[in-house]
C-alpha positions in Angstrom: 6.2 29.5 -25.1 2.5 29.5 -24.3 -0.1 26.7 -24.4 -2.3 26.6 -27.5 -5.5 26.9 -25.6 -9.2 27.3 -26.7 -10.5 29.2 -23.6 -14.1 28.9 -24.9 -13.9 25.2 -24.2 -12.8 25.8 -20.7 -15.7 28.2 -20.1 -18.1 25.7 -21.6 -16.8 23.0 -19.3 -17.0 25.3 -16.3 -20.7 26.0 -17.1 -21.4 22.3 -17.5 -19.9 21.7 -14.1 -22.0 24.5 -12.6 -25.2 23.0 -14.1 -24.3 19.6 -12.8 -23.8 20.9 -9.3 -26.6 23.5 -9.3 -24.3 26.5 -9.0 -25.7 29.8 -10.2 -22.6 32.0 -9.9 -18.9 31.4 -9.9 -16.8 34.4 -8.6 -13.0 34.3 -9.3 -10.3 36.7 -8.2 -6.9 37.4 -9.8 -4.7 34.3 -9.7 -4.3 30.8 -10.9 -8.0 30.0 -11.6 -8.4 33.1 -13.7 -5.2 32.6 -15.6 -6.2 29.0 -16.4 -9.8 29.9 -17.4 -9.1 32.9 -19.6 -5.3 33.4 -19.9 -5.9 36.8 -18.2 -3.4 38.0 -15.6 -4.5 41.4 -14.3 -2.6 43.4 -11.7 -3.8 42.3 -8.3 -4.0 44.6 -5.3 -6.5 45.5 -2.6 -9.0 46.9 -5.2 -12.0 44.6 -5.8 -11.5 42.7 -9.1 -13.7 39.7 -9.9 -14.6 37.5 -12.9 -18.2 36.4 -12.5 -19.6 33.5 -14.5 -23.3 32.4 -14.8 -25.0 30.1 -17.3 -25.5 32.9 -19.7 -23.1 35.7 -18.8 -19.4 36.3 -18.1 -17.9 39.6 -17.1 -15.5 41.4 -14.8 -15.9 43.7 -11.8 -12.9 45.9 -12.6 -11.1 48.8 -11.0 -11.1 51.7 -13.4 -7.3 51.9 -13.0 -6.9 48.5 -14.5 -9.5 48.6 -17.3 -7.3 49.7 -20.1 -4.6 47.1 -19.3 -7.2 44.3 -19.1 -8.8 45.3 -22.4 -5.5 44.3 -24.0 -6.0 40.8 -22.7 -9.7 40.2 -23.2 -12.8 41.6 -24.8 -15.2 40.5 -22.1 -17.4 43.2 -20.6 -15.9 45.2 -17.7 -18.1 46.8 -15.0 -15.7 49.4 -13.8 -15.6 51.4 -10.6 -13.4 54.2 -9.3 -11.7 54.8 -5.9 -14.1 57.6 -5.0 -17.2 55.4 -5.8 -16.2 52.1 -4.4 -17.2 48.7 -6.0 -20.7 48.1 -4.6 -22.7 49.9 -7.3 -20.7 48.3 -10.2 -21.0 44.9 -8.6 -24.8 45.2 -8.2 -25.0 46.3 -11.9 -23.0 43.3 -12.9 -25.3 40.9 -11.1 -28.3 42.6 -12.6 -26.9 42.3 -16.2 -26.0 38.7 -15.5 -29.4 37.9 -14.1 -27.8 36.8 -10.9 -29.4 39.0 -8.2 -31.4 36.0 -7.0 -28.5 33.5 -7.1 -29.2 30.7 -4.6 -25.8 29.0 -4.9 -22.4 30.6 -5.4 -18.9 29.2 -5.7 -16.0 31.4 -4.6 -12.4 31.3 -5.5 -10.8 29.8 -2.4 -7.6 31.8 -3.0 -9.2 35.3 -3.4 -8.9 38.0 -0.8 -11.3 37.8 2.1 -12.8 41.2 1.4 -13.5 40.2 -2.2 -15.4 37.2 -1.0 -17.2 39.4 1.6 -18.5 41.7 -1.2 -20.1 38.7 -3.0 -21.6 37.2 0.2 -22.8 40.5 1.6 -24.5 41.3 -1.7 -26.1 37.8 -1.9 -26.7 37.0 1.8 -29.3 34.3 1.1 -27.1 32.3 -1.3 -25.4 29.1 -0.1 -21.6 29.1 -0.6 -19.0 26.6 -1.6 -15.5 27.0 -3.0 -14.6 26.8 -6.7 -12.4 23.7 -6.1 -15.4 21.6 -7.0 -15.8 23.3 -10.4 -12.9 25.2 -11.9 -10.5 23.5 -9.5 -11.6 20.0 -10.6 -11.3 21.0 -14.2 -7.7 22.3 -13.7 -6.5 19.0 -12.3 -7.0 17.3 -15.7 -4.4 18.7 -18.1 -5.0 18.8 -21.9 -2.4 18.1 -24.4 -1.3 21.8 -24.8 -0.7 22.0 -21.1 1.2 18.7 -21.1 3.5 19.8 -23.9 4.6 22.9 -22.0 5.0 21.0 -18.7 7.1 18.4 -20.6 9.2 21.1 -22.2 9.8 22.6 -18.8 10.8 19.3 -17.4 13.5 18.9 -20.1 14.9 22.4 -19.2 15.0 21.4 -15.5 16.8 18.2 -16.3 19.5 20.2 -18.2 19.7 22.7 -15.4 20.4 19.9 -12.9 23.1 18.5 -15.1 24.6 21.9 -15.5 24.8 22.3 -11.7 26.4 18.9 -11.3 29.1 19.8 -13.9 29.9 23.0 -12.0 29.8 21.7 -8.4 33.0 21.3 -6.4 34.1 21.2 -2.8 34.3 24.8 -1.5 31.4 26.2 -3.5 28.5 27.5 -1.5 24.9 26.3 -1.8 24.0 29.7 -3.2 26.6 29.5 -5.9 25.2 26.1 -7.0 21.7 27.6 -7.1 23.0 30.5 -9.2 24.1 28.0 -11.9 20.6 26.6 -12.0 18.9 30.0 -12.1 21.2 31.2 -14.9 20.4 28.1 -17.0 16.7 28.7 -16.5 17.1 32.4 -17.6 19.2 31.4 -20.6 16.2 29.2 -21.7 13.6 31.9 -21.1 12.4 30.1 -18.0 11.7 32.1 -14.8 13.4 30.5 -11.7 10.8 29.6 -9.1 12.8 27.8 -6.4 16.3 26.4 -6.0 16.7 24.4 -2.9 20.3 23.2 -2.4 20.8 21.6 1.0 24.3 20.3 1.8 25.1 17.8 4.6 22.9 18.4 7.7 21.0 21.2 5.9 19.5 18.4 3.7 17.6 17.2 6.7 15.3 20.3 6.4 12.8 19.5 3.6 12.4 23.2 2.8 15.9 24.4 3.6 16.7 28.0 2.7 19.7 27.9 0.4 22.5 29.9 1.9 26.2 30.4 2.3 27.0 26.9 3.6 30.1 25.5 1.8 30.0 22.1 0.2 32.6 19.8 1.7 33.8 16.3 1.0 31.4 13.6 2.2 28.3 15.9 1.9 25.1 14.5 0.6 23.4 17.4 -1.2 19.6 17.6 -1.8 18.8 19.5 -5.0 15.2 20.6 -5.5 14.7 23.0 -8.4 11.9 24.4 -10.6 11.3 27.1 -13.1 8.2 28.5 -15.0 7.5 29.2 -18.6 4.1 29.9 -20.1 2.5 29.9 -16.6 3.6 26.3 -15.8 6.4 25.2 -13.5 8.8 22.4 -13.4 9.9 20.5 -10.2 12.5 17.8 -9.7 14.7 16.6 -6.8 17.8 14.6 -7.1 20.8 13.8 -4.9 24.5 14.5 -5.3 27.5 13.4 -3.2 30.7 15.3 -2.8 33.4 12.8 -3.4 32.4 10.0 -1.0 29.1 8.9 0.7 28.4 9.6 4.3 27.9 6.6 6.6 24.6 4.9 6.0 23.8 6.7 2.8 23.2 3.7 0.5 20.7 2.1 2.9 18.6 5.3 3.1 18.8 6.0 -0.6 17.6 2.5 -1.4 14.6 2.8 1.0 13.5 6.1 -0.6 14.0 4.7 -4.1 11.8 1.7 -3.1 9.1 4.1 -1.8 9.1 6.0 -5.1 8.7 2.7 -7.0 5.9 1.6 -4.7 4.1 4.9 -5.2 4.5 4.7 -9.0 3.0 1.2 -9.0 0.0 2.4 -6.9 -0.8 5.4 -9.2 -3.7 4.4 -11.4 -6.8 6.1 -12.6 -9.7 5.4 -10.3 -7.7 5.1 -7.0 -7.9 7.6 -4.2 -4.8 9.9 -3.8 -4.1 8.6 -0.3 -3.4 5.1 -1.9 -0.2 6.5 -3.4 0.9 8.1 -0.1 0.0 4.9 1.8 2.3 2.9 -0.6 5.3 5.1 -0.2 4.8 5.6 3.6 4.5 1.9 4.2 7.9 1.2 2.6 9.6 3.8 4.8 7.7 2.8 7.9 8.5 -0.9 7.5 12.2 0.0 7.2 12.0 1.8 10.6 12.2 5.4 9.3 8.5 6.4 9.4 9.1 9.3 11.9 11.7 10.8 9.5 9.2 11.1 6.6 7.3 14.1 7.7 5.6 15.5 4.6 3.1 14.4 2.0 4.2 12.1 -0.8 3.2 14.6 -3.5 1.2 17.5 -4.9 -0.4 18.5 -8.2 1.3 20.8 -10.6 0.0 23.2 -13.2 -0.6 26.9 -13.2 0.6 26.7 -9.6 3.7 24.8 -8.5 1.6 23.2 -5.8 -2.1 22.6 -6.5 -4.6 19.7 -6.3 -4.5 16.8 -6.3 -2.5 16.6 -3.1 -1.0 13.1 -2.5 -1.6 12.9 1.3 -2.5 10.2 3.8 -6.0 11.8 4.1 -6.8 12.7 0.5 -10.0 11.1 -0.9 -9.5 12.7 -4.3 -10.1 10.1 -7.0 -7.3 10.2 -9.5 -8.0 10.4 -13.2 -6.0 10.3 -16.5 -4.5 13.7 -17.3 -3.6 14.6 -13.8 -0.1 15.8 -13.2 1.5 15.4 -9.8 4.7 14.8 -7.9 5.9 11.7 -6.2 8.6 12.7 -3.7 9.1 10.7 -0.6 12.0 11.4 1.6 13.9 10.5 4.8 15.5 13.3 6.8 18.1 12.4 9.5 18.8 15.4 11.8 22.4 16.4 11.9 23.4 13.9 9.2 21.7 14.3 5.8 18.4 14.1 4.0 17.4 12.2 0.9 14.4 13.1 -1.3 13.8 11.7 -4.8 11.1 13.4 -6.8 9.4 12.6 -10.1 6.7 14.6 -11.8 4.2 12.3 -13.6 1.2 12.6 -15.8 -1.3 9.9 -15.1 -2.2 7.9 -18.2 -4.9 5.3 -18.6 -2.3 2.6 -17.9 -0.5 4.3 -15.2 2.0 7.2 -14.6 4.3 8.6 -17.3 7.5 10.1 -15.7 8.5 13.4 -17.3 12.1 13.5 -16.3 14.8 11.6 -18.2 17.3 11.8 -15.3 18.0 8.6 -13.4 17.3 8.7 -9.6 20.8 7.3 -8.9 22.9 9.5 -6.7 25.3 11.7 -8.7 28.9 11.5 -7.5 30.8 14.8 -7.8 34.5 14.2 -7.9 35.6 17.9 -8.2 
């Protein structure tokens, strides 16, 4: 499953953003920006590979080793170089053809290798520099309908994977065995497993617990955070399960985290700054006396990367807009006891957030 995307529109929108911001050249390395802009995913290693975009030209600086492969993905011009030549002459040629040898303002892919960025800056030493987050990054935050459809499809698969794991769970299984059930469901539906966090009992108090050989026992609260990718877009959902009976104090903490999710959802509206959502969730947890046990951001954007802007943090000044997809996932983590995180992925609509999952946030009681 792939999004039905008109990449020419994305290029046109990027050039408009460049004009609006006075940027002469955007240089992008292999990775999420390039995949989003062109649907091109070249092999990435230490050899300099860049897509360069100006108002009138778009072309690649391309290692000769990769040229034939990339020609199967795009018909854009390739300025190739070999290992014995090095990339400098080919990059200078690209700038000349693009009319960018006098570029005064450049935007660099913030995720590219430092030596790739150095080639651009050393060749254009007088140009001012910013990151591509203000151009292509800003465009990526607003999902079109083709992107939304694939993200929604992936959410449905993740919902079913979670239910499959619940049906298989029983006391005596290991965290890894539960994760295997999730991964197999993803694979059976042509989805690539990206992460499967299963944290039983005290392990759930570590937000990014490494799923391991811990055995599920009666009375464990189990954090389950899973995601898989298809068509270049990932899912992400966190729910709670209980093995037989709840540990002491569970209901109180679950209710607080649920209230934080609801507060964050109510705060999520086009035109507000991202920190407003974090503020709403954090205030609920802090007012309940558990502020020190909520130690991570409330959410993150999701698209061609599982974590991408907008980041829903206490300091984020990003103004939210319709079409943005992001998580809302407050949590409380009590060392040595248990952790509770409840996560929804939403797409922001004009009238507020649309939740993609159909699974309730109530805890799942496992009686096996």
